[in-house]
C-alpha positions in Angstrom: -4.5 -4.5 2.8 -5.4 -6.6 5.8 -9.2 -6.6 5.9 -11.0 -7.1 9.1 -13.9 -9.0 7.4 -13.1 -12.2 5.5 -14.8 -12.9 2.2 -13.5 -14.5 -1.0 -12.8 -11.0 -2.4 -11.0 -9.7 0.7 -8.9 -12.9 0.6 -8.0 -12.3 -3.0 -7.1 -8.7 -2.3 -5.0 -9.7 0.7 -3.0 -12.2 -1.3 -2.5 -9.6 -4.0 -1.3 -7.1 -1.4 1.2 -9.5 0.0 3.1 -9.7 -3.3 2.8 -5.9 -3.9 4.1 -5.1 -0.4 7.1 -7.4 -0.9 7.9 -5.7 -4.2 7.5 -2.1 -2.9 9.7 -1.4 0.1 8.1 2.0 0.6 4.8 0.3 1.6 6.2 -1.3 4.8 8.4 1.8 5.5 5.3 4.1 5.5 3.1 1.7 7.4 5.7 1.1 10.2 6.3 4.9 10.5 2.5 5.5 10.7 2.3 2.9 13.5 5.2 4.5 15.3 3.5 7.9 15.0 0.3 6.4 16.4 -1.7 7.2 13.3 -2.8 3.6 13.1 -2.4 0.4 15.1 -1.6 -1.9 12.2 -2.0 -2.2 8.4 -5.7 -3.1 8.7 -6.3 0.3 10.3 -5.3 2.0 7.0 -8.3 2.8 4.8 -7.5 1.9 1.2 -9.1 4.5 -1.0 -8.4 2.6 -4.3 -6.2 0.2 -6.1 -5.1 0.5 -9.7 -4.1 -1.8 -12.6 -2.6 -1.2 -16.0 -3.6 -3.3 -19.1 -2.8 -3.6 -22.8 -5.7 -2.7 -25.2 -5.3 -5.7 -27.6 -7.7 -8.5 -28.5 -8.6 -10.7 -25.5 -7.0 -8.4 -23.0 -7.5 -4.8 -21.8 -10.3 -3.5 -19.6 -13.0 -5.7 -21.2 -11.1 -8.8 -20.0 -9.7 -7.5 -16.7 -12.8 -5.9 -15.3 -14.6 -9.3 -15.3 -12.8 -10.3 -12.1 -14.2 -7.3 -10.2 -17.6 -7.3 -11.8 -18.0 -10.9 -10.8 -17.3 -10.0 -7.2 -19.8 -7.3 -7.1 -18.1 -4.2 -8.3 -20.0 -1.7 -10.5 -18.4 0.0 -13.5 -18.5 3.8 -13.1 -17.1 6.8 -15.0 -15.0 6.6 -18.1 -11.8 8.6 -18.6 -9.5 9.3 -21.6 -5.9 10.5 -21.5 -5.1 11.9 -24.9 -1.4 12.5 -24.6 -0.7 9.2 -22.9 -3.1 7.3 -25.3 -5.0 5.7 -22.4 -8.6 4.9 -21.5 -9.8 4.0 -18.0 -12.8 3.2 -15.9 -13.2 3.2 -12.1 -15.3 0.6 -10.3 -17.4 1.1 -7.1 -17.1 -1.7 -4.5 -20.1 -3.7 -3.3 -19.4 -2.6 0.3 -17.8 0.5 1.7 -15.0 -1.4 3.5 -13.5 -2.3 0.1 -11.3 -0.1 -2.1 -12.4 1.4 -5.3 -10.7 -0.1 -8.4 -9.2 2.0 -11.2 -8.3 0.1 -14.4 -6.5 1.7 -17.3 -5.8 0.5 -20.8 -3.2 1.5 -23.4 -4.8 2.2 -26.8 -2.2 0.2 -28.7 -3.7 1.1 -32.1 -2.7 4.8 -31.5 1.0 4.0 -31.2 3.5 3.9 -34.1 3.7 0.8 -36.2 7.0 -0.1 -34.6 5.6 0.0 -31.1 2.5 -1.9 -32.1 4.7 -4.6 -33.7 6.7 -5.0 -30.5 3.6 -5.3 -28.4 1.9 -7.8 -30.7 5.0 -9.9 -30.8 4.3 -10.7 -27.2 0.5 -10.6 -27.1 -0.6 -12.2 -30.4 -0.1 -15.7 -28.8 -3.1 -14.9 -26.5 -6.0 -16.3 -28.6 -8.7 -16.2 -26.0 -9.6 -14.2 -23.0 -7.6 -15.7 -20.1 -10.1 -14.5 -17.5 -12.8 -16.7 -19.1 -10.7 -19.7 -18.2 -10.6 -18.8 -14.5 -12.8 -20.1 -11.7 -13.5 -16.7 -10.3 -14.7 -18.3 -7.0 -11.3 -19.9 -6.5 -9.4 -17.5 -4.3 -5.9 -18.9 -5.0 -6.4 -19.2 -8.7 -7.6 -15.6 -9.1 -4.8 -14.2 -6.8 -2.2 -16.2 -8.8 -3.6 -14.8 -12.1 -2.3 -11.3 -11.2 1.2 -12.7 -10.9 1.1 -15.2 -13.8 2.8 -14.0 -17.0 0.5 -13.9 -20.0 3.3 -13.5 -22.4 7.0 -14.2 -22.5 9.6 -11.9 -21.0 10.5 -9.0 -23.3 14.0 -8.5 -24.6 15.8 -5.5 -23.1 15.9 -3.9 -26.6 12.1 -4.2 -27.0 11.6 -2.8 -23.5 13.8 0.2 -24.2 12.2 0.9 -27.6 8.8 0.9 -26.0 10.1 3.2 -23.2 11.0 5.8 -25.8 7.4 6.1 -27.1 5.2 5.0 -24.2 6.5 4.6 -20.7 3.2 3.0 -19.8 3.6 0.4 -22.5 7.1 -0.4 -21.3 5.8 -0.8 -17.7 3.1 -3.2 -18.7 5.2 -5.3 -21.1 7.5 -6.1 -18.1 5.4 -5.8 -15.0 2.1 -7.1 -16.5 -0.8 -7.3 -14.0 1.1 -6.6 -10.8 -0.8 -4.2 -8.6 0.3 -0.7 -9.8 -0.5 1.0 -6.5 -2.7 1.1 -3.5 -3.9 4.4 -1.9 -3.8 5.6 1.7 -7.0 7.5 2.5 -5.4 10.5 4.2 -8.7 12.1 5.3 -9.4 9.1 7.5 -6.3 9.6 9.5 -6.2 11.4 12.9 -5.4 15.1 13.1 -2.9 16.6 12.1 -2.2 14.0 9.4 -5.7 14.1 7.8 -4.7 16.6 5.1 -2.0 16.2 2.5 0.3 19.0 3.4 1.3 17.6 6.9 1.1 14.0 5.6 3.4 14.8 2.7 5.9 16.4 5.1 5.8 13.3 7.2 6.5 11.2 4.1 9.4 13.3 3.1 10.8 13.1 6.6 11.0 9.3 6.0 13.0 9.8 2.8 10.0 9.0 0.6 10.4 10.7 -2.8 7.1 12.3 -4.1 6.0 12.6 -7.7 6.2 16.3 -8.4 4.6 16.3 -11.9 2.0 19.0 -11.7 3.1 19.7 -8.1 3.3 17.4 -5.2 -0.5 17.7 -4.6 -2.7 17.3 -7.6 -6.1 19.0 -7.1 -9.4 18.4 -9.0 -11.3 21.4 -10.5 -13.8 21.3 -7.7 -11.0 21.3 -5.1 -12.5 18.2 -3.4 -10.1 15.5 -4.6 -6.5 16.0 -3.7 -3.9 13.4 -4.5 -0.1 12.8 -4.1 2.0 9.7 -4.8 5.4 8.3 -4.2 7.9 7.8 -7.0 7.9 4.1 -7.9 10.4 1.8 -6.3 12.9 0.2 -8.6 12.8 -3.5 -9.4 15.6 -5.5 -10.9 14.3 -6.5 -14.3 15.7 -9.7 -15.8 15.0 -9.7 -19.6 14.6 -12.7 -21.8 18.3 -12.8 -22.9 19.4 -12.6 -19.2 20.3 -8.9 -19.3 19.3 -6.9 -16.3 18.2 -3.3 -15.7 16.8 -1.3 -12.8 13.3 -0.3 -13.9 10.1 1.2 -12.4 8.0 -1.1 -10.3 5.0 0.0 -8.3 4.3 2.9 -5.9 2.0 4.2 -3.2 -0.7 6.9 -3.6 -2.3 9.2 -1.0 -5.8 10.6 -1.4 -7.7 13.3 0.4 -11.4 13.4 -0.4 -13.3 16.6 0.7 -16.8 16.6 2.2 -19.5 17.5 -0.3 -21.1 20.9 0.2 -24.5 19.4 1.2 -22.9 17.5 4.1 -20.7 20.2 5.6 -22.9 20.5 8.7 -22.5 16.8 9.6 -20.4 16.1 12.7 -16.9 15.1 11.4 -17.0 12.0 13.6 -20.1 10.8 11.8 -18.8 11.4 8.2 -19.0 8.3 5.9 -17.6 7.6 2.5 -21.0 8.6 0.9 -20.5 12.1 2.3 -17.3 12.8 0.5 -16.3 13.5 -3.1 -16.4 10.3 -5.3 -14.7 9.2 -8.5 -11.6 10.5 -10.0 -10.2 13.5 -12.0 -8.6 13.1 -15.4 -6.0 15.9 -14.8 -5.0 14.4 -11.4 -4.7 10.8 -12.7 -2.8 12.0 -15.8 0.0 13.2 -13.5 -0.2 10.3 -11.1 0.6 7.9 -14.0 4.0 9.6 -14.1 5.0 8.0 -10.8 6.6 5.3 -12.9 8.1 7.6 -15.5 11.9 8.1 -16.0 11.5 11.8 -15.5 10.5 11.1 -11.9 12.8 8.2 -11.2 15.9 10.2 -12.1 15.3 13.0 -9.6 
């Protein structure tokens, strides 16, 4: 993310981004092309709209655990979202200062899955007998950053992964990838013309060979028309399962957001527009489709 201001939180986010960037080749590919096209000077010029994480809704984990990290560092819990068909809940979190990204944390409602899927998940998570975040020194930059990359349960077997994949691709993603950063989001409306709307920016992405998630269309639009989102299809990672078997599976991806100016601020000089003047929050229908950036239906195209 490369923040210009240095605080404990920005240092944690920078360390988190370093691992994410190394796992998702599309990140550097897009950034380098943006620099070449003179949209930005470097990574720190890219405004990060939000970052997202996926969690398992089981005792001692899930949103109630994971959010503690961000609440401690000044974030505020905002709207709640439910995704019925995917059996997910989510909240988004507003940052303490406008230079930081919003945070979106989702949770799989494990109790809504079949008994077979629940048994597989509990086989790995039942060993977690207390909230792991409670054991962290949340002021310790390296400890917190490492937590996102530290396995909380053992590697799954390939069979367990594939059985979960049949019922919940979200569950399969989390059982292997755990708390890796799911995606970061380029704030398209903050880019220079003509790339400050999604249509030309998406064409730019496709010219680089970036595959876009087309579930619900390449651009997902909120009911009020003020939040428009696209995303890349997740890059593959080489998964090594507990018995040593390997398989190419979905890793993480990149999102692209365009937030429209609220009606009451349309008269403001575009050069003076700030985050507070634009559409906030998220849209359930948009996010529902964005989740599918890691789904097999997109990866196989």
